[in-house]
N, CA, C, O and the ligand as a Tripos MOL2 file, in Angstrom:
@<TRIPOS>MOLECULE
protein
  281   279    71     0     0
PROTEIN
NO_CHARGES

@<TRIPOS>ATOM
      1 N           5.8640   -2.6340  -13.6260 N.3       1 MET1
      2 CA          6.0250   -2.0670  -12.3340 C.3       1 MET1
      3 C           4.6450   -1.9810  -11.6240 C.2       1 MET1
      4 O           3.6000   -1.7590  -12.2350 O.2       1 MET1
      5 N           4.7240   -2.1640  -10.3680 N.am      2 ALA2
      6 CA          3.4710   -2.1440   -9.5800 C.3       2 ALA2
      7 C           3.7460   -1.6420   -8.2110 C.2       2 ALA2
      8 O           4.8430   -1.8560   -7.6950 O.2       2 ALA2
      9 N           2.8230   -0.9960   -7.6000 N.am      3 VAL3
     10 CA          2.9610   -0.5950   -6.2160 C.3       3 VAL3
     11 C           2.4460   -1.7090   -5.3680 C.2       3 VAL3
     12 O           1.2690   -2.0640   -5.4430 O.2       3 VAL3
     13 N           3.2910   -2.2560   -4.5760 N.am      4 ILE4
     14 CA          2.8730   -3.3520   -3.6980 C.3       4 ILE4
     15 C           3.0390   -2.9590   -2.2990 C.2       4 ILE4
     16 O           4.0170   -2.3290   -1.8980 O.2       4 ILE4
     17 N           2.0090   -3.3640   -1.5190 N.am      5 ASP5
     18 CA          2.0120   -3.0750   -0.0630 C.3       5 ASP5
     19 C           2.5720   -4.2430    0.6040 C.2       5 ASP5
     20 O           2.2610   -5.3880    0.2760 O.2       5 ASP5
     21 N           3.4570   -3.9470    1.6030 N.am      6 PHE6
     22 CA          4.0200   -5.0010    2.3660 C.3       6 PHE6
     23 C           3.7850   -4.7080    3.8630 C.2       6 PHE6
     24 O           3.6250   -3.5630    4.2850 O.2       6 PHE6
     25 N           3.7720   -5.8320    4.6560 N.am      7 LYS7
     26 CA          3.7590   -5.6360    6.0970 C.3       7 LYS7
     27 C           4.9280   -6.5210    6.5990 C.2       7 LYS7
     28 O           5.0670   -7.6860    6.2250 O.2       7 LYS7
     29 N           5.7450   -5.9110    7.4540 N.am      8 CYS8
     30 CA          6.8250   -6.6310    8.0050 C.3       8 CYS8
     31 C           6.3940   -7.5860    9.0300 C.2       8 CYS8
     32 O           5.6820   -7.1980    9.9560 O.2       8 CYS8
     33 N           6.7860   -8.8470    8.9310 N.am      9 THR9
     34 CA          6.3100   -9.8470    9.9300 C.3       9 THR9
     35 C           7.1770   -9.7540   11.1760 C.2       9 THR9
     36 O           6.8440  -10.3650   12.1920 O.2       9 THR9
     37 N           8.3010   -8.9950   11.1310 N.am     10 GLN10
     38 CA          9.1710   -8.9300   12.2490 C.3      10 GLN10
     39 C           8.7190   -7.7200   13.1950 C.2      10 GLN10
     40 O           8.4570   -7.9100   14.3830 O.2      10 GLN10
     41 N           8.6510   -6.5490   12.6260 N.am     11 CYS11
     42 CA          8.3840   -5.4190   13.4560 C.3      11 CYS11
     43 C           6.9560   -4.7990   13.2150 C.2      11 CYS11
     44 O           6.5250   -3.8840   13.9180 O.2      11 CYS11
     45 N           6.2870   -5.3330   12.2230 N.am     12 GLY12
     46 CA          4.9320   -4.8500   11.9890 C.3      12 GLY12
     47 C           4.8030   -3.6090   11.1190 C.2      12 GLY12
     48 O           3.7010   -3.1230   10.8630 O.2      12 GLY12
     49 N           5.9340   -3.1110   10.6770 N.am     13 LYS13
     50 CA          5.9250   -1.9340    9.8290 C.3      13 LYS13
     51 C           5.1670   -2.1970    8.5400 C.2      13 LYS13
     52 O           5.3840   -3.2210    7.8920 O.2      13 LYS13
     53 N           4.3180   -1.3240    8.1750 N.am     14 GLN14
     54 CA          3.5430   -1.4020    6.8810 C.3      14 GLN14
     55 C           4.0920   -0.3350    5.9270 C.2      14 GLN14
     56 O           4.2590    0.8240    6.3050 O.2      14 GLN14
     57 N           4.3580   -0.7340    4.7280 N.am     15 PHE15
     58 CA          4.9360    0.2050    3.7520 C.3      15 PHE15
     59 C           4.6430   -0.2720    2.3580 C.2      15 PHE15
     60 O           4.1390   -1.3780    2.1610 O.2      15 PHE15
     61 N           4.9520    0.5500    1.4020 N.am     16 PHE16
     62 CA          4.7720    0.0710    0.0090 C.3      16 PHE16
     63 C           5.9900    0.4000   -0.8070 C.2      16 PHE16
     64 O           6.7310    1.3390   -0.5170 O.2      16 PHE16
     65 N           6.1770   -0.3920   -1.8300 N.am     17 GLU17
     66 CA          7.3030   -0.2220   -2.7210 C.3      17 GLU17
     67 C           6.8240   -0.2770   -4.1570 C.2      17 GLU17
     68 O           5.8780   -0.9910   -4.4900 O.2      17 GLU17
     69 N           7.5000    0.4970   -5.0070 N.am     18 VAL18
     70 CA          7.2330    0.3840   -6.4320 C.3      18 VAL18
     71 C           8.2270   -0.6570   -6.9230 C.2      18 VAL18
     72 O           9.4360   -0.4300   -6.8840 O.2      18 VAL18
     73 N           7.7380   -1.7670   -7.3740 N.am     19 THR19
     74 CA          8.6740   -2.8340   -7.7150 C.3      19 THR19
     75 C           7.9870   -3.6980   -8.7650 C.2      19 THR19
     76 O           6.8220   -3.5000   -9.1100 O.2      19 THR19
     77 N           8.7640   -4.6690   -9.2620 N.am     20 THR20
     78 CA          8.1790   -5.6230  -10.2310 C.3      20 THR20
     79 C           8.0040   -6.9530   -9.4690 C.2      20 THR20
     80 O           8.5850   -7.1640   -8.4040 O.2      20 THR20
     81 N           7.2230   -7.7940  -10.0300 N.am     21 SER21
     82 CA          7.0030   -9.0990   -9.3140 C.3      21 SER21
     83 C           8.3280   -9.8710   -9.2580 C.2      21 SER21
     84 O           8.5380  -10.7020   -8.3740 O.2      21 SER21
     85 N           9.1990   -9.5890  -10.1960 N.am     22 LYS22
     86 CA         10.5020  -10.2860  -10.2030 C.3      22 LYS22
     87 C          11.3380   -9.7980   -9.0660 C.2      22 LYS22
     88 O          12.0590  -10.5910   -8.4600 O.2      22 LYS22
     89 N          11.2760   -8.4880   -8.7330 N.am     23 ASP23
     90 CA         12.1070   -7.9090   -7.7070 C.3      23 ASP23
     91 C          11.4430   -7.8590   -6.3100 C.2      23 ASP23
     92 O          11.9780   -7.3270   -5.3370 O.2      23 ASP23
     93 N          10.3280   -8.4120   -6.2960 N.am     24 ARG24
     94 CA          9.5910   -8.4340   -4.9620 C.3      24 ARG24
     95 C          10.4090   -9.0230   -3.8310 C.2      24 ARG24
     96 O          10.4110   -8.5480   -2.6960 O.2      24 ARG24
     97 N          11.1000  -10.0820   -4.2040 N.am     25 ALA25
     98 CA         11.8930  -10.8120   -3.0990 C.3      25 ALA25
     99 C          13.0460   -9.9840   -2.6110 C.2      25 ALA25
    100 O          13.6430  -10.3140   -1.5860 O.2      25 ALA25
    101 N          13.3860   -8.9080   -3.3110 N.am     26 LYS26
    102 CA         14.4910   -8.0730   -2.8730 C.3      26 LYS26
    103 C          14.0710   -6.9930   -1.9370 C.2      26 LYS26
    104 O          14.9040   -6.3230   -1.3280 O.2      26 LYS26
    105 N          12.7590   -6.8140   -1.8150 N.am     27 VAL27
    106 CA         12.2810   -5.6920   -0.9400 C.3      27 VAL27
    107 C          12.5210   -6.0730    0.5080 C.2      27 VAL27
    108 O          12.2950   -7.1970    0.9560 O.2      27 VAL27
    109 N          12.9930   -5.0580    1.2000 N.am     28 ARG28
    110 CA         13.2470   -5.2040    2.6500 C.3      28 ARG28
    111 C          12.5090   -4.1790    3.4620 C.2      28 ARG28
    112 O          12.0980   -3.1330    2.9580 O.2      28 ARG28
    113 N          12.3450   -4.4950    4.7330 N.am     29 CYS29
    114 CA         11.6660   -3.5610    5.5950 C.3      29 CYS29
    115 C          12.5890   -2.3350    5.8090 C.2      29 CYS29
    116 O          13.7580   -2.4760    6.1670 O.2      29 CYS29
    117 N          12.0380   -1.1580    5.5820 N.am     30 PRO30
    118 CA         12.8790    0.1000    5.7960 C.3      30 PRO30
    119 C          13.1580    0.3200    7.2390 C.2      30 PRO30
    120 O          14.0210    1.1340    7.5690 O.2      30 PRO30
    121 N          12.4530   -0.3830    8.1560 N.am     31 GLN31
    122 CA         12.6610   -0.0840    9.5570 C.3      31 GLN31
    123 C          13.6430   -1.0430   10.1510 C.2      31 GLN31
    124 O          14.5420   -0.6210   10.8780 O.2      31 GLN31
    125 N          13.5110   -2.3280    9.8710 N.am     32 CYS32
    126 CA         14.3600   -3.3280   10.5580 C.3      32 CYS32
    127 C          15.1990   -4.0590    9.5490 C.2      32 CYS32
    128 O          16.1030   -4.7900    9.9550 O.2      32 CYS32
    129 N          14.9680   -3.9190    8.2670 N.am     33 GLY33
    130 CA         15.8360   -4.4900    7.2970 C.3      33 GLY33
    131 C          15.5910   -5.9780    6.9390 C.2      33 GLY33
    132 O          16.3180   -6.5590    6.1330 O.2      33 GLY33
    133 N          14.6050   -6.5460    7.5250 N.am     34 THR34
    134 CA         14.3710   -7.9650    7.2460 C.3      34 THR34
    135 C          13.6480   -8.0960    5.8760 C.2      34 THR34
    136 O          13.0680   -7.1370    5.3650 O.2      34 THR34
    137 N          13.7120   -9.3430    5.2970 N.am     35 ASN35
    138 CA         12.9380   -9.5820    4.1410 C.3      35 ASN35
    139 C          11.7520  -10.4910    4.4400 C.2      35 ASN35
    140 O          11.1220  -11.0230    3.5250 O.2      35 ASN35
    141 N          11.4630  -10.6580    5.6680 N.am     36 GLU36
    142 CA         10.3640  -11.4070    6.1120 C.3      36 GLU36
    143 C           9.0430  -10.5470    5.9980 C.2      36 GLU36
    144 O           8.4770  -10.0680    6.9810 O.2      36 GLU36
    145 N           8.6370  -10.4120    4.7670 N.am     37 LEU37
    146 CA          7.4940   -9.5530    4.5120 C.3      37 LEU37
    147 C           6.3110  -10.2830    4.0070 C.2      37 LEU37
    148 O           6.4100  -11.2880    3.3030 O.2      37 LEU37
    149 N           5.1360   -9.7310    4.3970 N.am     38 LYS38
    150 CA          3.9480  -10.2900    3.9440 C.3      38 LYS38
    151 C           3.3010   -9.2610    3.0230 C.2      38 LYS38
    152 O           3.2420   -8.0720    3.3360 O.2      38 LYS38
    153 N           2.8150   -9.7490    1.8760 N.am     39 GLN39
    154 CA          2.1480   -8.8040    0.9490 C.3      39 GLN39
    155 C           0.7480   -8.4840    1.4630 C.2      39 GLN39
    156 O          -0.0010   -9.3650    1.8880 O.2      39 GLN39
    157 N           0.4210   -7.1990    1.4100 N.am     40 VAL40
    158 CA         -0.8710   -6.8160    1.8580 C.3      40 VAL40
    159 C          -1.6980   -6.4060    0.6700 C.2      40 VAL40
    160 O          -1.2580   -5.6260   -0.1750 O.2      40 VAL40
    161 N          -2.8650   -6.9210    0.6130 N.am     41 PHE41
    162 CA         -3.8150   -6.4880   -0.5100 C.3      41 PHE41
    163 C          -4.7980   -5.5220    0.0230 C.2      41 PHE41
    164 O          -5.3210   -5.6820    1.1260 O.2      41 PHE41
    165 N          -5.0560   -4.5100   -0.7600 N.am     42 GLY42
    166 CA         -6.0840   -3.4970   -0.3010 C.3      42 GLY42
    167 C          -5.4660   -2.5340    0.7000 C.2      42 GLY42
    168 O          -6.1790   -1.9200    1.4940 O.2      42 GLY42
    169 N          -4.1550   -2.3990    0.6680 N.am     43 GLY43
    170 CA         -3.5840   -1.4530    1.6010 C.3      43 GLY43
    171 C          -3.3830   -0.1110    0.9870 C.2      43 GLY43
    172 O          -4.1830    0.3830    0.1920 O.2      43 GLY43
    173 N          -2.2090    0.4990    1.4130 N.am     44 THR44
    174 CA         -1.8980    1.8790    1.0010 C.3      44 THR44
    175 C          -1.9590    2.0520   -0.4960 C.2      44 THR44
    176 O          -2.5740    2.9780   -1.0240 O.2      44 THR44
    177 N          -1.2760    1.0980   -1.1780 N.am     45 ALA45
    178 CA         -1.1570    1.2450   -2.6670 C.3      45 ALA45
    179 C          -2.5270    1.2160   -3.3030 C.2      45 ALA45
    180 O          -2.8120    1.9860   -4.2200 O.2      45 ALA45
    181 N          -3.3300    0.3760   -2.8450 N.am     46 TYR46
    182 CA         -4.7020    0.2670   -3.4050 C.3      46 TYR46
    183 C          -5.4100    1.6010   -3.2300 C.2      46 TYR46
    184 O          -6.0290    2.1210   -4.1580 O.2      46 TYR46
    185 N          -5.3120    2.1280   -2.0600 N.am     47 LEU47
    186 CA         -6.0100    3.3820   -1.8180 C.3      47 LEU47
    187 C          -5.4950    4.5110   -2.6950 C.2      47 LEU47
    188 O          -6.2570    5.3360   -3.2000 O.2      47 LEU47
    189 N          -4.1440    4.5220   -2.8640 N.am     48 LYS48
    190 CA         -3.4860    5.5670   -3.6590 C.3      48 LYS48
    191 C          -3.8270    5.4210   -5.1700 C.2      48 LYS48
    192 O          -4.0290    6.4120   -5.8730 O.2      48 LYS48
    193 N          -3.8790    4.2170   -5.6150 N.am     49 THR49
    194 CA         -4.0230    4.0040   -7.1100 C.3      49 THR49
    195 C          -5.5080    4.1740   -7.4360 C.2      49 THR49
    196 O          -5.8110    4.6860   -8.5140 O.2      49 THR49
    197 N          -6.4000    3.8020   -6.6270 N.am     50 SER50
    198 CA         -7.7740    3.7850   -6.9900 C.3      50 SER50
    199 C          -8.5970    4.9970   -6.4160 C.2      50 SER50
    200 O          -9.2990    5.7090   -7.1350 O.2      50 SER50
    201 N          -8.4590    5.1600   -5.1360 N.am     51 SER51
    202 CA         -9.3620    6.1500   -4.4990 C.3      51 SER51
    203 C          -8.9140    7.5720   -4.7880 C.2      51 SER51
    204 O          -9.7250    8.4980   -4.7550 O.2      51 SER51
    205 N          -7.6400    7.7530   -5.0680 N.am     52 GLU52
    206 CA         -7.2630    9.2130   -5.3660 C.3      52 GLU52
    207 C          -7.9070    9.6550   -6.6400 C.2      52 GLU52
    208 O          -8.1120   10.8490   -6.8580 O.2      52 GLU52
    209 N          -8.2350    8.6980   -7.4990 N.am     53 LYS53
    210 CA         -8.9090    9.0910   -8.6870 C.3      53 LYS53
    211 C         -10.4410    8.9540   -8.5360 C.2      53 LYS53
    212 O         -11.1760    9.1170   -9.5100 O.2      53 LYS53
    213 N         -10.9000    8.6660   -7.3580 N.am     54 GLY54
    214 CA        -12.2640    8.5890   -7.0690 C.3      54 GLY54
    215 C         -13.0040    9.8550   -7.2920 C.2      54 GLY54
    216 O         -12.3930   10.8990   -7.5200 O.2      54 GLY54
    217 N         -14.3130    9.8010   -7.2330 N.am     55 LYS55
    218 CA        -15.1070   11.0130   -7.4410 C.3      55 LYS55
    219 C         -14.7330   12.1550   -6.4860 C.2      55 LYS55
    220 O         -14.5440   13.3070   -6.8770 O.2      55 LYS55
    221 N         -14.6410   11.7700   -5.2440 N.am     56 GLY56
    222 CA        -14.3210   12.7400   -4.2800 C.3      56 GLY56
    223 C         -12.8610   12.9430   -3.9560 C.2      56 GLY56
    224 O         -12.4940   13.9280   -3.3150 O.2      56 GLY56
    225 N         -12.0110   12.0080   -4.3990 N.am     57 GLY57
    226 CA        -10.5650   12.1040   -4.1280 C.3      57 GLY57
    227 C         -10.2910   12.1930   -2.6660 C.2      57 GLY57
    228 O          -9.3440   12.8620   -2.2520 O.2      57 GLY57
    229 N         -11.0910   11.5390   -1.8700 N.am     58 CYS58
    230 CA        -10.9910   11.6850   -0.4170 C.3      58 CYS58
    231 C         -10.2260   10.5470    0.1770 C.2      58 CYS58
    232 O         -10.0690   10.5020    1.3980 O.2      58 CYS58
    233 N          -9.7470    9.6370   -0.5980 N.am     59 GLY59
    234 CA         -9.0670    8.4730    0.0250 C.3      59 GLY59
    235 C          -9.9630    7.6650    0.8580 C.2      59 GLY59
    236 O          -9.5400    7.1350    1.8860 O.2      59 GLY59
    237 N         -11.1820    7.5440    0.4710 N.am     60 ARG60
    238 CA        -12.1830    6.6920    1.0800 C.3      60 ARG60
    239 C         -12.7370    7.2730    2.3850 C.2      60 ARG60
    240 O         -13.4930    6.6140    3.0990 O.2      60 ARG60
    241 N         -12.3670    8.4540    2.6670 N.am     61 SER61
    242 CA        -12.9690    9.0890    3.8610 C.3      61 SER61
    243 C         -14.1360    9.9700    3.3980 C.2      61 SER61
    244 O         -14.1250   11.1970    3.4920 O.2      61 SER61
    245 N         -15.1400    9.2500    2.8930 N.am     62 CYS62
    246 CA        -16.1890    9.9110    2.1880 C.3      62 CYS62
    247 C         -17.0080   10.8780    3.1350 C.2      62 CYS62
    248 O         -17.7210   11.7640    2.6640 O.2      62 CYS62
    249 N         -16.8780   10.6780    4.4030 N.am     63 SER63
    250 CA        -17.6100   11.6330    5.3070 C.3      63 SER63
    251 C         -17.0200   12.9640    5.2130 C.2      63 SER63
    252 O         -17.6690   13.9560    5.5470 O.2      63 SER63
    253 N         -15.7810   13.0420    4.7590 N.am     64 SER64
    254 CA        -15.0900   14.3650    4.7010 C.3      64 SER64
    255 C         -15.2770   15.0700    3.3760 C.2      64 SER64
    256 O         -15.0490   16.2760    3.2830 O.2      64 SER64
    257 N         -15.6940   14.3330    2.3290 N.am     65 CYS65
    258 CA        -15.9220   14.9510    1.0320 C.3      65 CYS65
    259 C         -17.3440   14.9090    0.6220 C.2      65 CYS65
    260 O         -17.7420   15.6300   -0.2930 O.2      65 CYS65
    261 N         -18.1330   14.0920    1.2630 N.am     66 GLY66
    262 CA        -19.6090   14.0860    0.9790 C.3      66 GLY66
    263 C         -19.8830   13.2880   -0.2760 C.2      66 GLY66
    264 O         -21.0260   13.2680   -0.7310 O.2      66 GLY66
    265 N         -18.8810   12.6170   -0.8680 N.am     67 SER67
    266 CA        -19.0730   11.8850   -2.0680 C.3      67 SER67
    267 C         -19.2740   10.4050   -1.6950 C.2      67 SER67
    268 O         -19.3960   10.0690   -0.5180 O.2      67 SER67
    269 N         -19.3050    9.5350   -2.7020 N.am     68 SER68
    270 CA        -19.4850    8.1440   -2.3980 C.3      68 SER68
    271 C         -18.5310    7.3330   -3.2610 C.2      68 SER68
    272 O         -18.8990    6.3490   -3.9030 O.2      68 SER68
    273 N         -17.2280    7.8170   -3.2410 N.am     69 CYS69
    274 CA        -16.2490    7.1770   -4.0790 C.3      69 CYS69
    275 C         -15.7620    5.8370   -3.4330 C.2      69 CYS69
    276 O         -15.1630    4.9970   -4.1050 O.2      69 CYS69
    277 N         -16.0190    5.6820   -2.2090 N.am     70 GLY70
    278 CA        -15.4560    4.5080   -1.5720 C.3      70 GLY70
    279 C         -16.2140    3.2460   -1.8890 C.2      70 GLY70
    280 O         -15.8470    2.1700   -1.4150 O.2      70 GLY70
    281 ZN         10.4810   -4.5790    9.9490 Zn       71 ZN71
@<TRIPOS>BOND
     1     1     2 1
     2     2     3 1
     3     3     4 2
     4     3     5 am
     5     5     6 1
     6     6     7 1
     7     7     8 2
     8     7     9 am
     9     9    10 1
    10    10    11 1
    11    11    12 2
    12    11    13 am
    13    13    14 1
    14    14    15 1
    15    15    16 2
    16    15    17 am
    17    17    18 1
    18    18    19 1
    19    19    20 2
    20    19    21 am
    21    21    22 1
    22    22    23 1
    23    23    24 2
    24    23    25 am
    25    25    26 1
    26    26    27 1
    27    27    28 2
    28    27    29 am
    29    29    30 1
    30    30    31 1
    31    31    32 2
    32    31    33 am
    33    33    34 1
    34    34    35 1
    35    35    36 2
    36    35    37 am
    37    37    38 1
    38    38    39 1
    39    39    40 2
    40    39    41 am
    41    41    42 1
    42    42    43 1
    43    43    44 2
    44    43    45 am
    45    45    46 1
    46    46    47 1
    47    47    48 2
    48    47    49 am
    49    49    50 1
    50    50    51 1
    51    51    52 2
    52    51    53 am
    53    53    54 1
    54    54    55 1
    55    55    56 2
    56    55    57 am
    57    57    58 1
    58    58    59 1
    59    59    60 2
    60    59    61 am
    61    61    62 1
    62    62    63 1
    63    63    64 2
    64    63    65 am
    65    65    66 1
    66    66    67 1
    67    67    68 2
    68    67    69 am
    69    69    70 1
    70    70    71 1
    71    71    72 2
    72    71    73 am
    73    73    74 1
    74    74    75 1
    75    75    76 2
    76    75    77 am
    77    77    78 1
    78    78    79 1
    79    79    80 2
    80    79    81 am
    81    81    82 1
    82    82    83 1
    83    83    84 2
    84    83    85 am
    85    85    86 1
    86    86    87 1
    87    87    88 2
    88    87    89 am
    89    89    90 1
    90    90    91 1
    91    91    92 2
    92    91    93 am
    93    93    94 1
    94    94    95 1
    95    95    96 2
    96    95    97 am
    97    97    98 1
    98    98    99 1
    99    99   100 2
   100    99   101 am
   101   101   102 1
   102   102   103 1
   103   103   104 2
   104   103   105 am
   105   105   106 1
   106   106   107 1
   107   107   108 2
   108   107   109 am
   109   109   110 1
   110   110   111 1
   111   111   112 2
   112   111   113 am
   113   113   114 1
   114   114   115 1
   115   115   116 2
   116   115   117 am
   117   117   118 1
   118   118   119 1
   119   119   120 2
   120   119   121 am
   121   121   122 1
   122   122   123 1
   123   123   124 2
   124   123   125 am
   125   125   126 1
   126   126   127 1
   127   127   128 2
   128   127   129 am
   129   129   130 1
   130   130   131 1
   131   131   132 2
   132   131   133 am
   133   133   134 1
   134   134   135 1
   135   135   136 2
   136   135   137 am
   137   137   138 1
   138   138   139 1
   139   139   140 2
   140   139   141 am
   141   141   142 1
   142   142   143 1
   143   143   144 2
   144   143   145 am
   145   145   146 1
   146   146   147 1
   147   147   148 2
   148   147   149 am
   149   149   150 1
   150   150   151 1
   151   151   152 2
   152   151   153 am
   153   153   154 1
   154   154   155 1
   155   155   156 2
   156   155   157 am
   157   157   158 1
   158   158   159 1
   159   159   160 2
   160   159   161 am
   161   161   162 1
   162   162   163 1
   163   163   164 2
   164   163   165 am
   165   165   166 1
   166   166   167 1
   167   167   168 2
   168   167   169 am
   169   169   170 1
   170   170   171 1
   171   171   172 2
   172   171   173 am
   173   173   174 1
   174   174   175 1
   175   175   176 2
   176   175   177 am
   177   177   178 1
   178   178   179 1
   179   179   180 2
   180   179   181 am
   181   181   182 1
   182   182   183 1
   183   183   184 2
   184   183   185 am
   185   185   186 1
   186   186   187 1
   187   187   188 2
   188   187   189 am
   189   189   190 1
   190   190   191 1
   191   191   192 2
   192   191   193 am
   193   193   194 1
   194   194   195 1
   195   195   196 2
   196   195   197 am
   197   197   198 1
   198   198   199 1
   199   199   200 2
   200   199   201 am
   201   201   202 1
   202   202   203 1
   203   203   204 2
   204   203   205 am
   205   205   206 1
   206   206   207 1
   207   207   208 2
   208   207   209 am
   209   209   210 1
   210   210   211 1
   211   211   212 2
   212   211   213 am
   213   213   214 1
   214   214   215 1
   215   215   216 2
   216   215   217 am
   217   217   218 1
   218   218   219 1
   219   219   220 2
   220   219   221 am
   221   221   222 1
   222   222   223 1
   223   223   224 2
   224   223   225 am
   225   225   226 1
   226   226   227 1
   227   227   228 2
   228   227   229 am
   229   229   230 1
   230   230   231 1
   231   231   232 2
   232   231   233 am
   233   233   234 1
   234   234   235 1
   235   235   236 2
   236   235   237 am
   237   237   238 1
   238   238   239 1
   239   239   240 2
   240   239   241 am
   241   241   242 1
   242   242   243 1
   243   243   244 2
   244   243   245 am
   245   245   246 1
   246   246   247 1
   247   247   248 2
   248   247   249 am
   249   249   250 1
   250   250   251 1
   251   251   252 2
   252   251   253 am
   253   253   254 1
   254   254   255 1
   255   255   256 2
   256   255   257 am
   257   257   258 1
   258   258   259 1
   259   259   260 2
   260   259   261 am
   261   261   262 1
   262   262   263 1
   263   263   264 2
   264   263   265 am
   265   265   266 1
   266   266   267 1
   267   267   268 2
   268   267   269 am
   269   269   270 1
   270   270   271 1
   271   271   272 2
   272   271   273 am
   273   273   274 1
   274   274   275 1
   275   275   276 2
   276   275   277 am
   277   277   278 1
   278   278   279 1
   279   279   280 2
@<TRIPOS>SUBSTRUCTURE
     1 MET1         2 RESIDUE 1 A MET
     2 ALA2         6 RESIDUE 1 A ALA
     3 VAL3        10 RESIDUE 1 A VAL
     4 ILE4        14 RESIDUE 1 A ILE
     5 ASP5        18 RESIDUE 1 A ASP
     6 PHE6        22 RESIDUE 1 A PHE
     7 LYS7        26 RESIDUE 1 A LYS
     8 CYS8        30 RESIDUE 1 A CYS
     9 THR9        34 RESIDUE 1 A THR
    10 GLN10       38 RESIDUE 1 A GLN
    11 CYS11       42 RESIDUE 1 A CYS
    12 GLY12       46 RESIDUE 1 A GLY
    13 LYS13       50 RESIDUE 1 A LYS
    14 GLN14       54 RESIDUE 1 A GLN
    15 PHE15       58 RESIDUE 1 A PHE
    16 PHE16       62 RESIDUE 1 A PHE
    17 GLU17       66 RESIDUE 1 A GLU
    18 VAL18       70 RESIDUE 1 A VAL
    19 THR19       74 RESIDUE 1 A THR
    20 THR20       78 RESIDUE 1 A THR
    21 SER21       82 RESIDUE 1 A SER
    22 LYS22       86 RESIDUE 1 A LYS
    23 ASP23       90 RESIDUE 1 A ASP
    24 ARG24       94 RESIDUE 1 A ARG
    25 ALA25       98 RESIDUE 1 A ALA
    26 LYS26      102 RESIDUE 1 A LYS
    27 VAL27      106 RESIDUE 1 A VAL
    28 ARG28      110 RESIDUE 1 A ARG
    29 CYS29      114 RESIDUE 1 A CYS
    30 PRO30      118 RESIDUE 1 A PRO
    31 GLN31      122 RESIDUE 1 A GLN
    32 CYS32      126 RESIDUE 1 A CYS
    33 GLY33      130 RESIDUE 1 A GLY
    34 THR34      134 RESIDUE 1 A THR
    35 ASN35      138 RESIDUE 1 A ASN
    36 GLU36      142 RESIDUE 1 A GLU
    37 LEU37      146 RESIDUE 1 A LEU
    38 LYS38      150 RESIDUE 1 A LYS
    39 GLN39      154 RESIDUE 1 A GLN
    40 VAL40      158 RESIDUE 1 A VAL
    41 PHE41      162 RESIDUE 1 A PHE
    42 GLY42      166 RESIDUE 1 A GLY
    43 GLY43      170 RESIDUE 1 A GLY
    44 THR44      174 RESIDUE 1 A THR
    45 ALA45      178 RESIDUE 1 A ALA
    46 TYR46      182 RESIDUE 1 A TYR
    47 LEU47      186 RESIDUE 1 A LEU
    48 LYS48      190 RESIDUE 1 A LYS
    49 THR49      194 RESIDUE 1 A THR
    50 SER50      198 RESIDUE 1 A SER
    51 SER51      202 RESIDUE 1 A SER
    52 GLU52      206 RESIDUE 1 A GLU
    53 LYS53      210 RESIDUE 1 A LYS
    54 GLY54      214 RESIDUE 1 A GLY
    55 LYS55      218 RESIDUE 1 A LYS
    56 GLY56      222 RESIDUE 1 A GLY
    57 GLY57      226 RESIDUE 1 A GLY
    58 CYS58      230 RESIDUE 1 A CYS
    59 GLY59      234 RESIDUE 1 A GLY
    60 ARG60      238 RESIDUE 1 A ARG
    61 SER61      242 RESIDUE 1 A SER
    62 CYS62      246 RESIDUE 1 A CYS
    63 SER63      250 RESIDUE 1 A SER
    64 SER64      254 RESIDUE 1 A SER
    65 CYS65      258 RESIDUE 1 A CYS
    66 GLY66      262 RESIDUE 1 A GLY
    67 SER67      266 RESIDUE 1 A SER
    68 SER68      270 RESIDUE 1 A SER
    69 CYS69      274 RESIDUE 1 A CYS
    70 GLY70      278 RESIDUE 1 A GLY
    71 ZN71       281 GROUP 0 **** ****
């Protein structure tokens, strides 16, 4: 399982799904229902999985926590 970020090529909605690479093709846009999705790297999922465990836990808004986890 992996958290994968998608961006809908139809309506522009950006969202993430917990899915497997096998089930990736089944993911649909929650807003318009299309499966015309583009995988986004370094999006929401990336921030959630890596930066939340960062030193400051600030989600890369280091100006707000004064750390340098970003
Ligand atoms: Zn859409």
